[in-house]
C-alpha positions in Angstrom: 127.6 -5.8 91.8 125.7 -3.1 89.9 126.6 -2.1 86.4 127.8 1.3 87.7 130.0 -0.3 90.3 131.5 -2.6 87.6 132.3 0.3 85.4 134.1 2.1 88.2 136.1 -1.0 89.0 137.3 -1.5 85.5 137.8 2.1 84.4 141.2 3.9 84.6 141.8 6.3 87.6 141.1 9.9 86.7 144.1 11.9 85.6 146.2 8.8 84.9 147.0 7.2 81.5 148.7 4.0 80.5 152.4 4.6 79.8 153.1 5.0 76.1 155.2 2.4 74.5 158.7 3.6 73.5 159.2 2.8 69.9 162.6 4.2 69.4 165.8 4.6 71.5 168.4 6.9 70.0 171.6 5.5 71.6 174.9 7.3 71.9 178.1 5.8 73.5 179.9 8.5 75.4 183.4 9.0 76.8 184.3 12.7 77.6 182.1 14.3 74.9 181.4 17.6 76.7 182.1 19.5 73.5 179.4 17.8 71.4 177.0 15.9 73.7 174.6 18.8 74.0 174.2 19.4 70.3 173.7 15.7 69.7 171.1 15.3 72.3 169.2 18.4 71.1 169.2 17.1 67.5 168.0 13.7 68.6 165.2 15.1 70.8 164.3 17.5 68.0 163.9 14.6 65.6 161.6 12.8 68.1 159.5 15.9 68.6 159.3 16.7 64.9 158.5 13.2 63.7 156.1 12.3 66.5 158.0 9.1 67.1 157.6 7.9 70.7 161.2 7.6 71.9 164.0 8.4 74.2 167.6 9.6 74.0 169.9 7.2 75.9 173.6 8.0 76.7 175.7 4.9 77.5 178.4 6.6 79.5 181.8 4.8 79.6 183.3 6.7 82.5 183.3 10.4 81.4 185.1 12.8 83.7 184.3 16.0 81.9 180.6 16.4 83.0 179.1 14.9 79.9 176.6 13.0 81.9 175.1 16.1 83.6 174.9 18.0 80.3 173.0 15.2 78.7 170.6 14.8 81.6 169.9 18.5 81.7 168.6 18.3 78.2 166.3 15.3 78.9 168.5 12.4 77.9 168.6 9.3 80.1 172.1 8.3 81.1 173.3 4.8 82.1 176.8 4.1 83.4 178.7 1.3 81.7 181.7 0.4 83.8 183.4 -1.9 81.3 185.6 0.1 79.0 185.4 0.1 75.3 183.2 1.2 72.4 181.5 -2.2 72.1 181.0 -2.6 75.8 179.3 0.8 76.0 176.9 -0.1 73.2 176.2 -3.6 74.5 175.2 -2.0 77.9 173.2 0.6 76.2 171.3 -1.8 74.0 170.5 -3.9 77.1 169.2 -0.7 78.9 167.2 0.6 76.0 163.4 0.8 76.3 162.6 1.2 72.6 161.4 -1.5 70.3 164.0 -0.1 67.8 167.4 1.3 68.5 169.3 3.8 66.4 173.0 4.1 67.5 175.5 6.8 66.5 178.6 8.5 67.9 178.1 11.5 70.2 180.7 13.6 68.3 178.2 15.5 66.1 179.5 13.8 62.9 176.2 12.0 62.2 172.9 13.7 61.4 170.5 12.8 64.2 167.9 15.2 62.8 167.2 13.0 59.8 166.4 9.5 60.8 163.2 9.0 58.8 164.9 6.6 56.4 166.1 4.3 59.1 162.8 4.4 60.9 160.9 3.5 57.7 163.1 0.6 57.0 162.7 -0.7 60.6 158.9 -0.3 60.5 158.8 -2.2 57.2 160.5 -5.2 58.8 164.3 -4.7 58.5 166.1 -6.0 61.5 169.4 -4.1 60.8 169.6 -0.9 58.8 173.1 0.3 57.9 173.8 3.9 57.0 175.8 4.4 53.8 178.0 7.5 54.0 179.3 7.0 50.4 175.7 7.3 49.1 174.6 10.1 51.4 177.6 12.3 51.3 180.9 12.7 53.1 181.8 16.3 53.9 185.3 17.5 53.2 187.6 16.5 56.1 185.0 14.2 57.7 186.8 11.0 56.9 190.6 10.5 56.8 192.1 9.6 53.4 193.2 6.1 54.5 189.7 5.3 55.9 187.9 6.6 52.9 190.0 5.1 50.1 191.6 2.1 51.7 190.4 0.9 55.1 186.6 1.1 54.6 186.5 -0.1 51.0 188.8 -3.0 51.7 187.1 -4.1 54.9 183.6 -3.6 53.3 184.7 -5.8 50.3 186.0 -8.5 52.6 182.8 -8.4 54.5 180.7 -8.8 51.4 183.0 -11.6 50.1 183.3 -13.6 53.3 179.7 -13.3 54.6 177.6 -12.1 51.6 176.6 -9.0 53.4 174.6 -6.6 51.1 176.0 -3.3 52.3 178.4 -0.9 50.8 179.5 0.9 54.0 180.5 -1.9 56.4 181.7 0.3 59.2 179.2 3.2 59.3 178.6 4.0 62.9 175.0 5.2 62.3 172.8 2.1 62.2 169.3 1.1 63.4 168.1 -2.3 64.4 165.4 -4.3 66.2 166.5 -4.5 69.8 165.0 -8.0 70.2 166.8 -9.3 67.1 170.2 -7.9 68.1 170.0 -9.1 71.7 169.5 -12.7 70.4 172.9 -12.5 68.6 174.8 -12.4 71.9 177.2 -9.7 70.9 180.3 -9.5 73.1 183.2 -7.7 71.5 184.2 -4.8 73.9 186.3 -2.8 71.4 185.8 -1.1 68.0 185.4 -4.5 66.3 181.9 -4.6 67.8 180.8 -2.8 64.6 182.0 -5.8 62.6 180.5 -8.3 65.0 177.1 -6.8 64.7 177.0 -7.0 60.9 178.7 -10.3 60.6 176.5 -12.1 63.1 173.3 -10.5 61.7 174.2 -12.0 58.3 175.2 -15.4 59.7 171.9 -15.6 61.6 169.9 -14.5 58.5 168.6 -11.2 59.9 167.0 -8.9 57.3 169.7 -6.3 56.5 169.0 -3.1 54.6 170.8 0.1 53.8 169.9 3.8 53.7 172.0 6.9 52.7 173.3 9.1 55.5 175.8 11.9 55.7 179.0 12.3 57.6 180.5 15.7 58.5 183.6 16.6 60.5 183.2 15.9 64.2 183.0 18.8 66.7 185.8 17.6 68.9 189.1 19.5 69.5 190.8 16.3 70.6 191.9 13.3 68.6 189.2 10.6 68.0 189.1 7.4 70.0 189.4 5.4 66.8 193.0 4.4 66.0 193.5 3.7 62.2 196.0 0.7 62.2 195.1 -0.8 65.6 191.4 -0.8 65.1 191.6 -1.6 61.4 193.6 -4.8 62.3 191.1 -5.7 65.0 188.2 -5.5 62.4 190.2 -7.6 59.9 191.1 -10.1 62.6 187.5 -10.5 63.6 186.5 -11.1 60.0 189.1 -13.7 59.5 188.5 -15.6 62.8 184.8 -15.8 62.0 185.4 -17.2 58.5 187.3 -20.5 58.7 186.5 -21.0 55.0 188.5 -18.0 53.8 191.2 -18.2 56.5 191.9 -21.9 56.2 189.8 -24.0 53.9 190.0 -22.2 50.6 193.8 -21.5 50.8 194.3 -25.1 51.9 192.2 -26.4 49.0 194.2 -24.3 46.5 197.6 -25.6 47.9 196.4 -29.2 47.8 195.2 -28.8 44.2 198.5 -27.3 43.0 200.4 -29.9 44.9 198.5 -32.8 43.4 198.9 -31.4 39.9 202.6 -31.0 40.4 203.0 -34.4 41.9 201.0 -36.1 39.1 203.1 -34.5 36.5 206.5 -35.2 38.2 205.8 -38.7 39.6 207.2 -40.6 36.5 209.9 -38.3 35.3 211.2 -34.8 34.6 209.0 -32.1 32.9 210.7 -29.8 30.5 209.2 -26.3 30.6 211.8 -24.7 28.2 215.1 -26.0 26.8 216.8 -24.4 29.8 214.2 -25.1 32.5 213.5 -28.6 33.8 211.3 -29.6 36.7 212.5 -32.7 38.5 212.7 -34.3 42.0 213.2 -31.0 43.7 210.0 -29.6 42.3 208.3 -32.8 43.4 209.4 -32.1 46.9 207.9 -28.6 46.6 204.6 -30.1 45.4 204.5 -32.5 48.3 205.2 -29.7 50.7 202.2 -27.8 49.2 200.0 -30.9 49.8 201.2 -31.1 53.5 200.5 -27.4 54.2 197.2 -27.6 52.3 196.0 -30.6 54.3 197.1 -28.8 57.6 195.1 -25.7 56.6 192.1 -27.8 55.7 192.3 -29.6 59.0 192.5 -26.3 60.9 189.5 -25.0 59.0 187.4 -28.1 59.8 188.4 -28.0 63.5 187.8 -24.3 63.8 184.3 -24.5 62.3 183.5 -27.5 64.4 184.6 -25.8 67.6 182.8 -22.5 66.7 179.6 -24.5 66.1 179.9 -26.5 69.3 180.5 -23.3 71.4 177.8 -21.3 69.7 180.2 -18.8 68.2 178.8 -19.4 64.7 175.5 -20.9 63.8 175.3 -24.4 62.1 175.8 -24.4 58.4 173.7 -26.5 56.1 176.5 -27.1 53.7 179.1 -28.6 56.1 176.9 -29.4 59.1 176.5 -33.1 58.5 180.1 -33.6 57.6 181.7 -31.4 60.4 179.4 -32.5 63.2 179.3 -36.1 62.0 183.1 -36.5 62.1 184.0 -39.2 64.7 187.4 -40.4 65.8 187.0 -43.9 64.4 186.1 -42.9 60.9 189.0 -40.4 60.7 191.4 -43.0 62.0 190.2 -45.5 59.4 191.0 -43.1 56.6 194.3 -42.1 58.2 195.2 -45.8 58.5 194.6 -46.5 54.8 196.8 -43.6 53.8 199.5 -44.5 56.3 199.7 -48.1 55.1 200.0 -47.0 51.5 202.7 -44.6 52.4 204.5 -47.1 54.7 204.6 -49.6 51.8 206.1 -47.1 49.5 208.8 -46.2 52.2 209.5 -49.9 52.7 209.9 -50.5 49.0 212.4 -47.5 48.8 214.4 -48.8 51.7 214.6 -52.3 50.3 215.9 -50.9 47.0 218.4 -48.8 48.9 219.5 -51.8 50.9 220.0 -53.7 47.7 222.6 -51.2 46.7 224.5 -51.6 50.0 222.9 -48.4 51.3 224.7 -46.3 48.8 223.5 -43.2 46.9 219.7 -43.2 46.2 218.5 -43.3 42.6 216.9 -39.9 42.0 215.1 -41.1 38.9 212.9 -43.7 40.6 213.5 -44.4 44.3 213.6 -40.8 45.5 210.3 -40.0 43.8 208.6 -42.9 45.5 210.2 -42.1 48.8 209.1 -38.4 48.7 205.5 -39.2 47.9 205.3 -42.1 50.4 206.6 -39.9 53.2 204.1 -37.3 52.3 201.3 -39.9 52.6 202.7 -40.9 56.0 202.8 -37.3 57.2 199.2 -36.7 55.9 198.0 -39.8 57.8 199.5 -38.6 61.0 198.0 -35.1 60.5 194.5 -36.6 60.0 194.8 -39.0 63.0 196.0 -36.1 65.3 193.1 -33.9 64.0 190.6 -36.7 64.8 191.8 -36.9 68.4 191.7 -33.1 68.7 188.2 -33.0 67.3 187.2 -35.5 70.0 188.8 -33.4 72.7 186.6 -30.4 71.6 183.5 -32.6 72.3 184.6 -34.0 75.7 182.2 -31.8 77.6 179.3 -33.1 75.6 
C-alpha cells in the first residue's frame, strides 16, 4: 500500500467531523409546566451559547398533558418520558438519560437562574462532585420562598443534615445543583418523591464525594397554579429520610443517654433513699424509673446496632470505620455469652429476693432492701433477654449470606 493510499484510508471522510463530547446537561424535571418551560429552555440554551460550553438541555417529562413536551422540543431541548411518577423518579430517569459529563438540575418553573451557571461549572471543572446552590447567600426575592420554608423548614432540616452527616452546606434543599454524572450514578439513588433531594446530599456525604457550594438566586416562580411541593407532607418525608439513614441519632445516642441516666439513678438509689430537699426524697419508686430508663436505653441501642448492621449488609449505607469491626463482627454465640452472664446475675438476685420473701411467709416485701434488689435483678434479666433476642435477629439478617 502506498503512502497516499494509507493517508486516504486513515483520514476522516470529507464533510464529516467527530461528534463533540457533551460536557454539560442542563436537566429539568417537568410535569405540566407549559407556563414556564419555554422561558427556562431559552435561558438554559442561552447560557450554553454565551459560555461556549458544549451541552444539551434535557427535559425529564413525568407525564405532562398540557403540551410541555412539544414546547420544549420546538426550542431545541431533548425530551425523555419518565413513566414512574414523582420528582425523584423524574430526575433519576433524567440523569440516566443525560449525555453530559456534568449535570446541572433545576426546576422548570422559572424560579432558578439558568442564565448564570458559571459558578457551578467552575466548581465542577475544578473537581467538585456535587455543587449545591445556596439561595440564602445568593439572594431570595420577595415572595419567592414561603415564610415557613425560609425560617423554619429549610434552616431546621439543613441544621439536622449538617449535624447528622457533617454536610458542609448551608442550603440543604436548594433545587439548583450540579454534579458529576458518573459519581452520582454510583450512589444508586432511588427515592421517587421529594426526599430525593435529601438522598442525593446524604449519600454524597456518606460516600465521601467532594461537596462544594456556590451562591444562587431564587425568584417567585412563573406558575399560576400551586407548586407540587407540599410543606408538611414533604417536610416530614425529608425528616424521615434523615432519621432512617442515621441510626446513631435515631437510636444509639438517645439510648446511650437513657442508659447513662438510668445507671446514675440506680447507683445512687441502690443502697437507700436520696434526699434532694427536706420535702423531696427519692426512693424505690425512683429506682424503678431509673431501671425503666436502662431498659428503654438498651432497647434503643440494640435497635441502632441492628439497623446499622442491616443497612450495611443491604448496601443502603456504606461501611463505617468506627463501628464496622464491632457491628459486622457480632455473632450469635458471643452475644448469647454476654446475655447469659447478665441473666445469671439477675436470676441470682431474683432467687435471693424470693428466698427472703419466703422466709417471711410470703408477706409484705421489705422496700428498704428486698425490693431494691428485686427491681435491679429483674432489670438484668430483661436486658439479658433483649440482648439474646437481638443476637438471634442479627443472625436472621445474615441468613442469605
